[in-house]
Structure formats: structure tokens, C-alpha cells
PDB file of all heavy atoms in Angstrom:
ATOM      1  N   MET A   1     105.289 -15.538 -32.766  1.00  0.00           N
ATOM      2  CA  MET A   1     103.862 -15.699 -32.713  1.00  0.00           C
ATOM      3  C   MET A   1     103.321 -15.757 -34.137  1.00  0.00           C
ATOM      4  O   MET A   1     103.663 -14.934 -34.978  1.00  0.00           O
ATOM      5  CB  MET A   1     103.269 -14.522 -31.964  1.00  0.00           C
ATOM      6  CG  MET A   1     101.805 -14.623 -31.782  1.00  0.00           C
ATOM      7  SD  MET A   1     101.373 -13.156 -30.993  1.00  0.00           S
ATOM      8  CE  MET A   1     100.225 -13.107 -30.043  1.00  0.00           C
ATOM      9  N   HIS A   2     102.469 -16.717 -34.396  1.00  0.00           N
ATOM     10  CA  HIS A   2     101.905 -16.898 -35.731  1.00  0.00           C
ATOM     11  C   HIS A   2     100.698 -15.987 -35.922  1.00  0.00           C
ATOM     12  O   HIS A   2      99.874 -15.853 -35.017  1.00  0.00           O
ATOM     13  CB  HIS A   2     101.469 -18.349 -35.935  1.00  0.00           C
ATOM     14  CG  HIS A   2     102.590 -19.323 -35.819  1.00  0.00           C
ATOM     15  ND1 HIS A   2     103.544 -19.466 -36.788  1.00  0.00           N
ATOM     16  CD2 HIS A   2     102.929 -20.190 -34.845  1.00  0.00           C
ATOM     17  CE1 HIS A   2     104.411 -20.387 -36.425  1.00  0.00           C
ATOM     18  NE2 HIS A   2     104.060 -20.841 -35.233  1.00  0.00           N
ATOM     19  N   PRO A   3     100.572 -15.367 -37.088  1.00  0.00           N
ATOM     20  CA  PRO A   3      99.397 -14.523 -37.332  1.00  0.00           C
ATOM     21  C   PRO A   3      98.135 -15.372 -37.431  1.00  0.00           C
ATOM     22  O   PRO A   3      98.179 -16.533 -37.857  1.00  0.00           O
ATOM     23  CB  PRO A   3      99.709 -13.840 -38.659  1.00  0.00           C
ATOM     24  CG  PRO A   3     100.726 -14.703 -39.316  1.00  0.00           C
ATOM     25  CD  PRO A   3     101.488 -15.380 -38.223  1.00  0.00           C
ATOM     26  N   LEU A   4      97.012 -14.803 -37.018  1.00  0.00           N
ATOM     27  CA  LEU A   4      95.737 -15.509 -37.099  1.00  0.00           C
ATOM     28  C   LEU A   4      95.182 -15.405 -38.513  1.00  0.00           C
ATOM     29  O   LEU A   4      95.414 -14.436 -39.223  1.00  0.00           O
ATOM     30  CB  LEU A   4      94.742 -14.910 -36.112  1.00  0.00           C
ATOM     31  CG  LEU A   4      95.141 -14.992 -34.646  1.00  0.00           C
ATOM     32  CD1 LEU A   4      94.103 -14.286 -33.787  1.00  0.00           C
ATOM     33  CD2 LEU A   4      95.308 -16.421 -34.203  1.00  0.00           C
ATOM     34  N   LYS A   5      94.433 -16.426 -38.900  1.00  0.00           N
ATOM     35  CA  LYS A   5      93.758 -16.422 -40.189  1.00  0.00           C
ATOM     36  C   LYS A   5      92.474 -15.601 -40.055  1.00  0.00           C
ATOM     37  O   LYS A   5      91.897 -15.522 -38.968  1.00  0.00           O
ATOM     38  CB  LYS A   5      93.416 -17.848 -40.598  1.00  0.00           C
ATOM     39  CG  LYS A   5      94.628 -18.730 -40.774  1.00  0.00           C
ATOM     40  CD  LYS A   5      94.227 -20.164 -41.032  1.00  0.00           C
ATOM     41  CE  LYS A   5      95.447 -21.048 -41.068  1.00  0.00           C
ATOM     42  NZ  LYS A   5      95.106 -22.464 -41.113  1.00  0.00           N
ATOM     43  N   PRO A   6      92.005 -14.994 -41.148  1.00  0.00           N
ATOM     44  CA  PRO A   6      90.732 -14.264 -41.071  1.00  0.00           C
ATOM     45  C   PRO A   6      89.611 -15.176 -40.582  1.00  0.00           C
ATOM     46  O   PRO A   6      89.473 -16.309 -41.025  1.00  0.00           O
ATOM     47  CB  PRO A   6      90.483 -13.823 -42.512  1.00  0.00           C
ATOM     48  CG  PRO A   6      91.839 -13.783 -43.135  1.00  0.00           C
ATOM     49  CD  PRO A   6      92.606 -14.901 -42.465  1.00  0.00           C
ATOM     50  N   LEU A   7      88.847 -14.690 -39.604  1.00  0.00           N
ATOM     51  CA  LEU A   7      87.705 -15.404 -39.024  1.00  0.00           C
ATOM     52  C   LEU A   7      88.091 -16.741 -38.372  1.00  0.00           C
ATOM     53  O   LEU A   7      87.268 -17.647 -38.259  1.00  0.00           O
ATOM     54  CB  LEU A   7      86.606 -15.622 -40.063  1.00  0.00           C
ATOM     55  CG  LEU A   7      86.047 -14.352 -40.695  1.00  0.00           C
ATOM     56  CD1 LEU A   7      85.019 -14.692 -41.763  1.00  0.00           C
ATOM     57  CD2 LEU A   7      85.445 -13.430 -39.660  1.00  0.00           C
ATOM     58  N   GLU A   8      89.338 -16.864 -37.922  1.00  0.00           N
ATOM     59  CA  GLU A   8      89.765 -18.084 -37.240  1.00  0.00           C
ATOM     60  C   GLU A   8      89.000 -18.234 -35.923  1.00  0.00           C
ATOM     61  O   GLU A   8      88.885 -17.288 -35.150  1.00  0.00           O
ATOM     62  CB  GLU A   8      91.266 -18.050 -36.960  1.00  0.00           C
ATOM     63  CG  GLU A   8      91.787 -19.309 -36.334  1.00  0.00           C
ATOM     64  CD  GLU A   8      93.310 -19.348 -36.264  1.00  0.00           C
ATOM     65  OE1 GLU A   8      93.968 -18.452 -36.816  1.00  0.00           O
ATOM     66  OE2 GLU A   8      93.827 -20.283 -35.666  1.00  0.00           O
ATOM     67  N   ALA A   9      88.467 -19.413 -35.691  1.00  0.00           N
ATOM     68  CA  ALA A   9      87.687 -19.667 -34.471  1.00  0.00           C
ATOM     69  C   ALA A   9      88.592 -19.729 -33.249  1.00  0.00           C
ATOM     70  O   ALA A   9      89.722 -20.202 -33.317  1.00  0.00           O
ATOM     71  CB  ALA A   9      86.922 -20.969 -34.617  1.00  0.00           C
ATOM     72  N   GLY A  10      88.097 -19.245 -32.152  1.00  0.00           N
ATOM     73  CA  GLY A  10      88.801 -19.316 -30.879  1.00  0.00           C
ATOM     74  C   GLY A  10      87.853 -19.864 -29.820  1.00  0.00           C
ATOM     75  O   GLY A  10      86.727 -20.246 -30.116  1.00  0.00           O
ATOM     76  N   VAL A  11      88.314 -19.909 -28.588  1.00  0.00           N
ATOM     77  CA  VAL A  11      87.491 -20.407 -27.494  1.00  0.00           C
ATOM     78  C   VAL A  11      87.539 -19.440 -26.314  1.00  0.00           C
ATOM     79  O   VAL A  11      88.454 -18.634 -26.188  1.00  0.00           O
ATOM     80  CB  VAL A  11      87.937 -21.795 -27.004  1.00  0.00           C
ATOM     81  CG1 VAL A  11      87.778 -22.847 -28.073  1.00  0.00           C
ATOM     82  CG2 VAL A  11      89.356 -21.764 -26.492  1.00  0.00           C
ATOM     83  N   MET A  12      86.553 -19.540 -25.458  1.00  0.00           N
ATOM     84  CA  MET A  12      86.535 -18.829 -24.182  1.00  0.00           C
ATOM     85  C   MET A  12      86.947 -19.838 -23.131  1.00  0.00           C
ATOM     86  O   MET A  12      86.409 -20.934 -23.085  1.00  0.00           O
ATOM     87  CB  MET A  12      85.112 -18.323 -23.909  1.00  0.00           C
ATOM     88  CG  MET A  12      84.938 -17.629 -22.609  1.00  0.00           C
ATOM     89  SD  MET A  12      85.588 -15.964 -22.725  1.00  0.00           S
ATOM     90  CE  MET A  12      85.299 -15.401 -21.079  1.00  0.00           C
ATOM     91  N   PHE A  13      87.966 -19.494 -22.335  1.00  0.00           N
ATOM     92  CA  PHE A  13      88.371 -20.385 -21.254  1.00  0.00           C
ATOM     93  C   PHE A  13      88.490 -19.574 -19.977  1.00  0.00           C
ATOM     94  O   PHE A  13      88.607 -18.357 -20.007  1.00  0.00           O
ATOM     95  CB  PHE A  13      89.652 -21.159 -21.594  1.00  0.00           C
ATOM     96  CG  PHE A  13      90.803 -20.310 -22.040  1.00  0.00           C
ATOM     97  CD1 PHE A  13      91.801 -19.940 -21.159  1.00  0.00           C
ATOM     98  CD2 PHE A  13      90.916 -19.895 -23.366  1.00  0.00           C
ATOM     99  CE1 PHE A  13      92.873 -19.167 -21.578  1.00  0.00           C
ATOM    100  CE2 PHE A  13      91.979 -19.127 -23.788  1.00  0.00           C
ATOM    101  CZ  PHE A  13      92.962 -18.762 -22.888  1.00  0.00           C
ATOM    102  N   TRP A  14      88.408 -20.266 -18.835  1.00  0.00           N
ATOM    103  CA  TRP A  14      88.275 -19.593 -17.552  1.00  0.00           C
ATOM    104  C   TRP A  14      89.450 -19.856 -16.633  1.00  0.00           C
ATOM    105  O   TRP A  14      89.888 -21.001 -16.466  1.00  0.00           O
ATOM    106  CB  TRP A  14      86.988 -20.034 -16.857  1.00  0.00           C
ATOM    107  CG  TRP A  14      85.792 -19.533 -17.586  1.00  0.00           C
ATOM    108  CD1 TRP A  14      85.111 -20.171 -18.577  1.00  0.00           C
ATOM    109  CD2 TRP A  14      85.171 -18.263 -17.429  1.00  0.00           C
ATOM    110  NE1 TRP A  14      84.100 -19.384 -19.047  1.00  0.00           N
ATOM    111  CE2 TRP A  14      84.110 -18.203 -18.345  1.00  0.00           C
ATOM    112  CE3 TRP A  14      85.406 -17.180 -16.600  1.00  0.00           C
ATOM    113  CZ2 TRP A  14      83.290 -17.083 -18.455  1.00  0.00           C
ATOM    114  CZ3 TRP A  14      84.585 -16.070 -16.708  1.00  0.00           C
ATOM    115  CH2 TRP A  14      83.535 -16.039 -17.627  1.00  0.00           C
ATOM    116  N   ALA A  15      89.947 -18.789 -16.005  1.00  0.00           N
ATOM    117  CA  ALA A  15      91.002 -18.895 -14.999  1.00  0.00           C
ATOM    118  C   ALA A  15      90.446 -19.670 -13.809  1.00  0.00           C
ATOM    119  O   ALA A  15      89.311 -19.467 -13.406  1.00  0.00           O
ATOM    120  CB  ALA A  15      91.464 -17.508 -14.562  1.00  0.00           C
ATOM    121  N   GLY A  16      91.239 -20.584 -13.274  1.00  0.00           N
ATOM    122  CA  GLY A  16      90.822 -21.362 -12.120  1.00  0.00           C
ATOM    123  C   GLY A  16      89.985 -22.564 -12.463  1.00  0.00           C
ATOM    124  O   GLY A  16      89.644 -23.354 -11.598  1.00  0.00           O
ATOM    125  N   ARG A  17      89.620 -22.730 -13.727  1.00  0.00           N
ATOM    126  CA  ARG A  17      88.803 -23.878 -14.126  1.00  0.00           C
ATOM    127  C   ARG A  17      89.433 -24.666 -15.265  1.00  0.00           C
ATOM    128  O   ARG A  17      89.511 -25.886 -15.213  1.00  0.00           O
ATOM    129  CB  ARG A  17      87.400 -23.414 -14.534  1.00  0.00           C
ATOM    130  CG  ARG A  17      86.463 -24.573 -14.813  1.00  0.00           C
ATOM    131  CD  ARG A  17      85.161 -24.127 -15.421  1.00  0.00           C
ATOM    132  NE  ARG A  17      85.362 -23.866 -16.847  1.00  0.00           N
ATOM    133  CZ  ARG A  17      84.407 -23.466 -17.651  1.00  0.00           C
ATOM    134  NH1 ARG A  17      83.195 -23.220 -17.186  1.00  0.00           N
ATOM    135  NH2 ARG A  17      84.643 -23.260 -18.919  1.00  0.00           N
ATOM    136  N   ASP A  18      89.858 -23.978 -16.319  1.00  0.00           N
ATOM    137  CA  ASP A  18      90.347 -24.635 -17.525  1.00  0.00           C
ATOM    138  C   ASP A  18      91.867 -24.635 -17.566  1.00  0.00           C
ATOM    139  O   ASP A  18      92.503 -23.627 -17.271  1.00  0.00           O
ATOM    140  CB  ASP A  18      89.802 -23.928 -18.769  1.00  0.00           C
ATOM    141  CG  ASP A  18      88.280 -23.937 -18.817  1.00  0.00           C
ATOM    142  OD1 ASP A  18      87.689 -24.960 -18.442  1.00  0.00           O
ATOM    143  OD2 ASP A  18      87.699 -22.916 -19.209  1.00  0.00           O
ATOM    144  N   ALA A  19      92.432 -25.766 -17.955  1.00  0.00           N
ATOM    145  CA  ALA A  19      93.889 -25.881 -18.084  1.00  0.00           C
ATOM    146  C   ALA A  19      94.303 -25.498 -19.504  1.00  0.00           C
ATOM    147  O   ALA A  19      93.710 -25.970 -20.478  1.00  0.00           O
ATOM    148  CB  ALA A  19      94.342 -27.301 -17.776  1.00  0.00           C
ATOM    149  N   LEU A  20      95.295 -24.649 -19.620  1.00  0.00           N
ATOM    150  CA  LEU A  20      95.759 -24.200 -20.930  1.00  0.00           C
ATOM    151  C   LEU A  20      96.233 -25.375 -21.781  1.00  0.00           C
ATOM    152  O   LEU A  20      96.018 -25.386 -22.995  1.00  0.00           O
ATOM    153  CB  LEU A  20      96.870 -23.168 -20.773  1.00  0.00           C
ATOM    154  CG  LEU A  20      97.338 -22.460 -22.030  1.00  0.00           C
ATOM    155  CD1 LEU A  20      96.185 -21.823 -22.789  1.00  0.00           C
ATOM    156  CD2 LEU A  20      98.391 -21.435 -21.703  1.00  0.00           C
ATOM    157  N   ASP A  21      96.837 -26.381 -21.176  1.00  0.00           N
ATOM    158  CA  ASP A  21      97.268 -27.562 -21.935  1.00  0.00           C
ATOM    159  C   ASP A  21      96.081 -28.270 -22.582  1.00  0.00           C
ATOM    160  O   ASP A  21      96.183 -28.765 -23.700  1.00  0.00           O
ATOM    161  CB  ASP A  21      98.024 -28.537 -21.030  1.00  0.00           C
ATOM    162  CG  ASP A  21      99.396 -28.033 -20.645  1.00  0.00           C
ATOM    163  OD1 ASP A  21      99.937 -27.161 -21.363  1.00  0.00           O
ATOM    164  OD2 ASP A  21      99.931 -28.513 -19.630  1.00  0.00           O
ATOM    165  N   ASP A  22      94.931 -28.315 -21.895  1.00  0.00           N
ATOM    166  CA  ASP A  22      93.730 -28.934 -22.468  1.00  0.00           C
ATOM    167  C   ASP A  22      93.220 -28.135 -23.655  1.00  0.00           C
ATOM    168  O   ASP A  22      92.807 -28.692 -24.673  1.00  0.00           O
ATOM    169  CB  ASP A  22      92.629 -29.052 -21.418  1.00  0.00           C
ATOM    170  CG  ASP A  22      92.968 -30.040 -20.319  1.00  0.00           C
ATOM    171  OD1 ASP A  22      93.845 -30.903 -20.536  1.00  0.00           O
ATOM    172  OD2 ASP A  22      92.354 -29.939 -19.240  1.00  0.00           O
ATOM    173  N   VAL A  23      93.245 -26.813 -23.536  1.00  0.00           N
ATOM    174  CA  VAL A  23      92.795 -25.949 -24.633  1.00  0.00           C
ATOM    175  C   VAL A  23      93.707 -26.144 -25.838  1.00  0.00           C
ATOM    176  O   VAL A  23      93.243 -26.323 -26.970  1.00  0.00           O
ATOM    177  CB  VAL A  23      92.775 -24.468 -24.189  1.00  0.00           C
ATOM    178  CG1 VAL A  23      92.466 -23.551 -25.351  1.00  0.00           C
ATOM    179  CG2 VAL A  23      91.778 -24.266 -23.053  1.00  0.00           C
ATOM    180  N   ARG A  24      95.010 -26.137 -25.607  1.00  0.00           N
ATOM    181  CA  ARG A  24      95.969 -26.312 -26.715  1.00  0.00           C
ATOM    182  C   ARG A  24      95.850 -27.696 -27.352  1.00  0.00           C
ATOM    183  O   ARG A  24      95.997 -27.831 -28.563  1.00  0.00           O
ATOM    184  CB  ARG A  24      97.389 -26.111 -26.213  1.00  0.00           C
ATOM    185  CG  ARG A  24      97.728 -24.677 -25.967  1.00  0.00           C
ATOM    186  CD  ARG A  24      99.156 -24.551 -25.529  1.00  0.00           C
ATOM    187  NE  ARG A  24      99.543 -23.157 -25.391  1.00  0.00           N
ATOM    188  CZ  ARG A  24     100.645 -22.762 -24.809  1.00  0.00           C
ATOM    189  NH1 ARG A  24     101.488 -23.642 -24.312  1.00  0.00           N
ATOM    190  NH2 ARG A  24     100.920 -21.486 -24.728  1.00  0.00           N
ATOM    191  N   SER A  25      95.595 -28.726 -26.552  1.00  0.00           N
ATOM    192  CA  SER A  25      95.507 -30.084 -27.099  1.00  0.00           C
ATOM    193  C   SER A  25      94.313 -30.249 -28.031  1.00  0.00           C
ATOM    194  O   SER A  25      94.272 -31.164 -28.838  1.00  0.00           O
ATOM    195  CB  SER A  25      95.451 -31.121 -25.974  1.00  0.00           C
ATOM    196  OG  SER A  25      94.218 -31.061 -25.294  1.00  0.00           O
ATOM    197  N   ALA A  26      93.332 -29.350 -27.933  1.00  0.00           N
ATOM    198  CA  ALA A  26      92.181 -29.376 -28.829  1.00  0.00           C
ATOM    199  C   ALA A  26      92.493 -28.698 -30.159  1.00  0.00           C
ATOM    200  O   ALA A  26      91.640 -28.644 -31.039  1.00  0.00           O
ATOM    201  CB  ALA A  26      90.987 -28.692 -28.159  1.00  0.00           C
ATOM    202  N   GLY A  27      93.716 -28.182 -30.314  1.00  0.00           N
ATOM    203  CA  GLY A  27      94.119 -27.560 -31.568  1.00  0.00           C
ATOM    204  C   GLY A  27      93.755 -26.090 -31.670  1.00  0.00           C
ATOM    205  O   GLY A  27      93.870 -25.499 -32.733  1.00  0.00           O
ATOM    206  N   VAL A  28      93.334 -25.496 -30.579  1.00  0.00           N
ATOM    207  CA  VAL A  28      92.939 -24.092 -30.576  1.00  0.00           C
ATOM    208  C   VAL A  28      94.185 -23.216 -30.486  1.00  0.00           C
ATOM    209  O   VAL A  28      95.073 -23.476 -29.695  1.00  0.00           O
ATOM    210  CB  VAL A  28      92.004 -23.806 -29.383  1.00  0.00           C
ATOM    211  CG1 VAL A  28      91.657 -22.334 -29.303  1.00  0.00           C
ATOM    212  CG2 VAL A  28      90.747 -24.639 -29.494  1.00  0.00           C
ATOM    213  N   ARG A  29      94.247 -22.166 -31.315  1.00  0.00           N
ATOM    214  CA  ARG A  29      95.402 -21.264 -31.314  1.00  0.00           C
ATOM    215  C   ARG A  29      95.093 -19.905 -30.716  1.00  0.00           C
ATOM    216  O   ARG A  29      95.981 -19.120 -30.458  1.00  0.00           O
ATOM    217  CB  ARG A  29      95.908 -21.057 -32.745  1.00  0.00           C
ATOM    218  CG  ARG A  29      96.444 -22.304 -33.383  1.00  0.00           C
ATOM    219  CD  ARG A  29      97.087 -22.069 -34.747  1.00  0.00           C
ATOM    220  NE  ARG A  29      96.586 -20.940 -35.495  1.00  0.00           N
ATOM    221  CZ  ARG A  29      97.368 -20.010 -36.056  1.00  0.00           C
ATOM    222  NH1 ARG A  29      98.673 -20.107 -35.967  1.00  0.00           N
ATOM    223  NH2 ARG A  29      96.853 -19.014 -36.735  1.00  0.00           N
ATOM    224  N   CYS A  30      93.810 -19.599 -30.541  1.00  0.00           N
ATOM    225  CA  CYS A  30      93.464 -18.287 -29.993  1.00  0.00           C
ATOM    226  C   CYS A  30      92.237 -18.415 -29.098  1.00  0.00           C
ATOM    227  O   CYS A  30      91.448 -19.342 -29.226  1.00  0.00           O
ATOM    228  CB  CYS A  30      93.222 -17.269 -31.102  1.00  0.00           C
ATOM    229  SG  CYS A  30      91.877 -17.677 -32.209  1.00  0.00           S
ATOM    230  N   GLY A  31      92.120 -17.472 -28.175  1.00  0.00           N
ATOM    231  CA  GLY A  31      90.984 -17.516 -27.270  1.00  0.00           C
ATOM    232  C   GLY A  31      90.951 -16.299 -26.383  1.00  0.00           C
ATOM    233  O   GLY A  31      91.774 -15.387 -26.489  1.00  0.00           O
ATOM    234  N   GLN A  32      89.988 -16.305 -25.480  1.00  0.00           N
ATOM    235  CA  GLN A  32      89.818 -15.205 -24.542  1.00  0.00           C
ATOM    236  C   GLN A  32      89.764 -15.802 -23.144  1.00  0.00           C
ATOM    237  O   GLN A  32      89.044 -16.764 -22.891  1.00  0.00           O
ATOM    238  CB  GLN A  32      88.529 -14.459 -24.834  1.00  0.00           C
ATOM    239  CG  GLN A  32      88.282 -13.305 -23.896  1.00  0.00           C
ATOM    240  CD  GLN A  32      87.068 -12.499 -24.316  1.00  0.00           C
ATOM    241  OE1 GLN A  32      86.635 -12.532 -25.439  1.00  0.00           O
ATOM    242  NE2 GLN A  32      86.526 -11.756 -23.378  1.00  0.00           N
ATOM    243  N   LEU A  33      90.547 -15.221 -22.234  1.00  0.00           N
ATOM    244  CA  LEU A  33      90.596 -15.664 -20.854  1.00  0.00           C
ATOM    245  C   LEU A  33      89.559 -14.907 -20.044  1.00  0.00           C
ATOM    246  O   LEU A  33      89.535 -13.678 -20.043  1.00  0.00           O
ATOM    247  CB  LEU A  33      91.993 -15.425 -20.273  1.00  0.00           C
ATOM    248  CG  LEU A  33      92.180 -15.726 -18.792  1.00  0.00           C
ATOM    249  CD1 LEU A  33      91.951 -17.206 -18.519  1.00  0.00           C
ATOM    250  CD2 LEU A  33      93.569 -15.310 -18.340  1.00  0.00           C
ATOM    251  N   GLY A  34      88.698 -15.653 -19.362  1.00  0.00           N
ATOM    252  CA  GLY A  34      87.705 -15.049 -18.487  1.00  0.00           C
ATOM    253  C   GLY A  34      88.112 -15.204 -17.034  1.00  0.00           C
ATOM    254  O   GLY A  34      88.707 -16.212 -16.655  1.00  0.00           O
ATOM    255  N   LEU A  35      87.810 -14.200 -16.225  1.00  0.00           N
ATOM    256  CA  LEU A  35      88.072 -14.240 -14.788  1.00  0.00           C
ATOM    257  C   LEU A  35      86.740 -14.187 -14.057  1.00  0.00           C
ATOM    258  O   LEU A  35      85.953 -13.265 -14.270  1.00  0.00           O
ATOM    259  CB  LEU A  35      88.934 -13.052 -14.358  1.00  0.00           C
ATOM    260  CG  LEU A  35      90.308 -12.928 -15.013  1.00  0.00           C
ATOM    261  CD1 LEU A  35      90.966 -11.623 -14.611  1.00  0.00           C
ATOM    262  CD2 LEU A  35      91.183 -14.100 -14.646  1.00  0.00           C
ATOM    263  N   PRO A  36      86.469 -15.170 -13.187  1.00  0.00           N
ATOM    264  CA  PRO A  36      85.224 -15.132 -12.424  1.00  0.00           C
ATOM    265  C   PRO A  36      85.168 -13.865 -11.558  1.00  0.00           C
ATOM    266  O   PRO A  36      86.195 -13.415 -11.032  1.00  0.00           O
ATOM    267  CB  PRO A  36      85.305 -16.382 -11.544  1.00  0.00           C
ATOM    268  CG  PRO A  36      86.299 -17.272 -12.202  1.00  0.00           C
ATOM    269  CD  PRO A  36      87.251 -16.366 -12.905  1.00  0.00           C
ATOM    270  N   GLY A  37      83.996 -13.287 -11.391  1.00  0.00           N
ATOM    271  CA  GLY A  37      83.842 -12.052 -10.648  1.00  0.00           C
ATOM    272  C   GLY A  37      84.322 -12.133  -9.208  1.00  0.00           C
ATOM    273  O   GLY A  37      84.797 -11.155  -8.658  1.00  0.00           O
ATOM    274  N   GLY A  38      84.216 -13.298  -8.593  1.00  0.00           N
ATOM    275  CA  GLY A  38      84.625 -13.449  -7.208  1.00  0.00           C
ATOM    276  C   GLY A  38      86.068 -13.870  -7.016  1.00  0.00           C
ATOM    277  O   GLY A  38      86.513 -14.072  -5.884  1.00  0.00           O
ATOM    278  N   MET A  39      86.816 -14.000  -8.098  1.00  0.00           N
ATOM    279  CA  MET A  39      88.204 -14.454  -7.987  1.00  0.00           C
ATOM    280  C   MET A  39      89.059 -13.374  -7.346  1.00  0.00           C
ATOM    281  O   MET A  39      89.027 -12.217  -7.750  1.00  0.00           O
ATOM    282  CB  MET A  39      88.769 -14.805  -9.363  1.00  0.00           C
ATOM    283  CG  MET A  39      90.226 -15.245  -9.330  1.00  0.00           C
ATOM    284  SD  MET A  39      90.814 -15.732 -10.960  1.00  0.00           S
ATOM    285  CE  MET A  39      90.636 -17.492 -10.807  1.00  0.00           C
ATOM    286  N   GLU A  40      89.820 -13.764  -6.327  1.00  0.00           N
ATOM    287  CA  GLU A  40      90.708 -12.819  -5.661  1.00  0.00           C
ATOM    288  C   GLU A  40      91.973 -12.650  -6.489  1.00  0.00           C
ATOM    289  O   GLU A  40      92.627 -13.623  -6.844  1.00  0.00           O
ATOM    290  CB  GLU A  40      91.075 -13.320  -4.268  1.00  0.00           C
ATOM    291  CG  GLU A  40      91.883 -12.343  -3.482  1.00  0.00           C
ATOM    292  CD  GLU A  40      92.160 -12.810  -2.064  1.00  0.00           C
ATOM    293  OE1 GLU A  40      91.387 -13.633  -1.542  1.00  0.00           O
ATOM    294  OE2 GLU A  40      93.146 -12.349  -1.503  1.00  0.00           O
ATOM    295  N   LEU A  41      92.286 -11.424  -6.789  1.00  0.00           N
ATOM    296  CA  LEU A  41      93.469 -11.135  -7.596  1.00  0.00           C
ATOM    297  C   LEU A  41      94.535 -10.502  -6.688  1.00  0.00           C
ATOM    298  O   LEU A  41      94.275  -9.548  -5.978  1.00  0.00           O
ATOM    299  CB  LEU A  41      93.131 -10.176  -8.731  1.00  0.00           C
ATOM    300  CG  LEU A  41      92.023 -10.651  -9.670  1.00  0.00           C
ATOM    301  CD1 LEU A  41      91.712  -9.580 -10.700  1.00  0.00           C
ATOM    302  CD2 LEU A  41      92.404 -11.950 -10.344  1.00  0.00           C
ATOM    303  N   ARG A  42      95.710 -11.045  -6.730  1.00  0.00           N
ATOM    304  CA  ARG A  42      96.818 -10.508  -5.932  1.00  0.00           C
ATOM    305  C   ARG A  42      97.965 -10.164  -6.862  1.00  0.00           C
ATOM    306  O   ARG A  42      98.249 -10.880  -7.814  1.00  0.00           O
ATOM    307  CB  ARG A  42      97.294 -11.535  -4.918  1.00  0.00           C
ATOM    308  CG  ARG A  42      96.236 -11.857  -3.897  1.00  0.00           C
ATOM    309  CD  ARG A  42      96.780 -12.795  -2.865  1.00  0.00           C
ATOM    310  NE  ARG A  42      95.692 -13.126  -1.957  1.00  0.00           N
ATOM    311  CZ  ARG A  42      95.795 -13.985  -0.990  1.00  0.00           C
ATOM    312  NH1 ARG A  42      96.915 -14.629  -0.794  1.00  0.00           N
ATOM    313  NH2 ARG A  42      94.782 -14.223  -0.210  1.00  0.00           N
ATOM    314  N   VAL A  43      98.622  -9.094  -6.556  1.00  0.00           N
ATOM    315  CA  VAL A  43      99.768  -8.670  -7.347  1.00  0.00           C
ATOM    316  C   VAL A  43     101.003  -8.746  -6.468  1.00  0.00           C
ATOM    317  O   VAL A  43     101.025  -8.263  -5.351  1.00  0.00           O
ATOM    318  CB  VAL A  43      99.577  -7.219  -7.854  1.00  0.00           C
ATOM    319  CG1 VAL A  43     100.801  -6.754  -8.619  1.00  0.00           C
ATOM    320  CG2 VAL A  43      98.331  -7.114  -8.701  1.00  0.00           C
ATOM    321  N   ALA A  44     102.043  -9.401  -6.982  1.00  0.00           N
ATOM    322  CA  ALA A  44     103.306  -9.495  -6.243  1.00  0.00           C
ATOM    323  C   ALA A  44     104.236  -8.393  -6.731  1.00  0.00           C
ATOM    324  O   ALA A  44     104.465  -8.243  -7.917  1.00  0.00           O
ATOM    325  CB  ALA A  44     103.942 -10.851  -6.468  1.00  0.00           C
ATOM    326  N   TRP A  45     104.726  -7.604  -5.814  1.00  0.00           N
ATOM    327  CA  TRP A  45     105.643  -6.518  -6.157  1.00  0.00           C
ATOM    328  C   TRP A  45     107.025  -6.892  -5.684  1.00  0.00           C
ATOM    329  O   TRP A  45     107.203  -7.359  -4.569  1.00  0.00           O
ATOM    330  CB  TRP A  45     105.205  -5.215  -5.481  1.00  0.00           C
ATOM    331  CG  TRP A  45     103.880  -4.747  -5.952  1.00  0.00           C
ATOM    332  CD1 TRP A  45     102.683  -5.007  -5.383  1.00  0.00           C
ATOM    333  CD2 TRP A  45     103.608  -3.976  -7.106  1.00  0.00           C
ATOM    334  NE1 TRP A  45     101.680  -4.425  -6.113  1.00  0.00           N
ATOM    335  CE2 TRP A  45     102.222  -3.791  -7.174  1.00  0.00           C
ATOM    336  CE3 TRP A  45     104.408  -3.408  -8.114  1.00  0.00           C
ATOM    337  CZ2 TRP A  45     101.607  -3.059  -8.190  1.00  0.00           C
ATOM    338  CZ3 TRP A  45     103.787  -2.699  -9.118  1.00  0.00           C
ATOM    339  CH2 TRP A  45     102.405  -2.524  -9.157  1.00  0.00           C
ATOM    340  N   ASN A  46     108.005  -6.665  -6.517  1.00  0.00           N
ATOM    341  CA  ASN A  46     109.405  -6.947  -6.151  1.00  0.00           C
ATOM    342  C   ASN A  46     110.027  -5.770  -5.466  1.00  0.00           C
ATOM    343  O   ASN A  46     109.830  -4.662  -5.712  1.00  0.00           O
ATOM    344  CB  ASN A  46     110.226  -7.317  -7.389  1.00  0.00           C
ATOM    345  CG  ASN A  46     109.768  -8.660  -7.933  1.00  0.00           C
ATOM    346  OD1 ASN A  46     109.323  -9.508  -7.178  1.00  0.00           O
ATOM    347  ND2 ASN A  46     109.906  -8.848  -9.211  1.00  0.00           N
TER     348      ASN A  46
END
């Protein structure tokens, strides 16, 4: 993992809406993942 530069810009992207490949293709290296409040979260246990 590459270290971030001081004050390097990032983006906010959303689960269920934004594709990570699209975010990366814009040259963005860092960001924050948002989860919509109504999104159902399921955990798979082995």
C-alpha cells in the first residue's frame, strides 16, 4: 500500500451505487465508503 501525500484529495463513494473501477479510473487513490441508511447488511458466517 502506498502512503498518502499530505492533504491528498479523496472522494466519497457509495455502496450499491458507485463502482470501484470507475473511482480508480478517475485517478483517485483514497476515499471514504458510504452506506445508505436503508441498506440491508448481511454477514456470512462459516
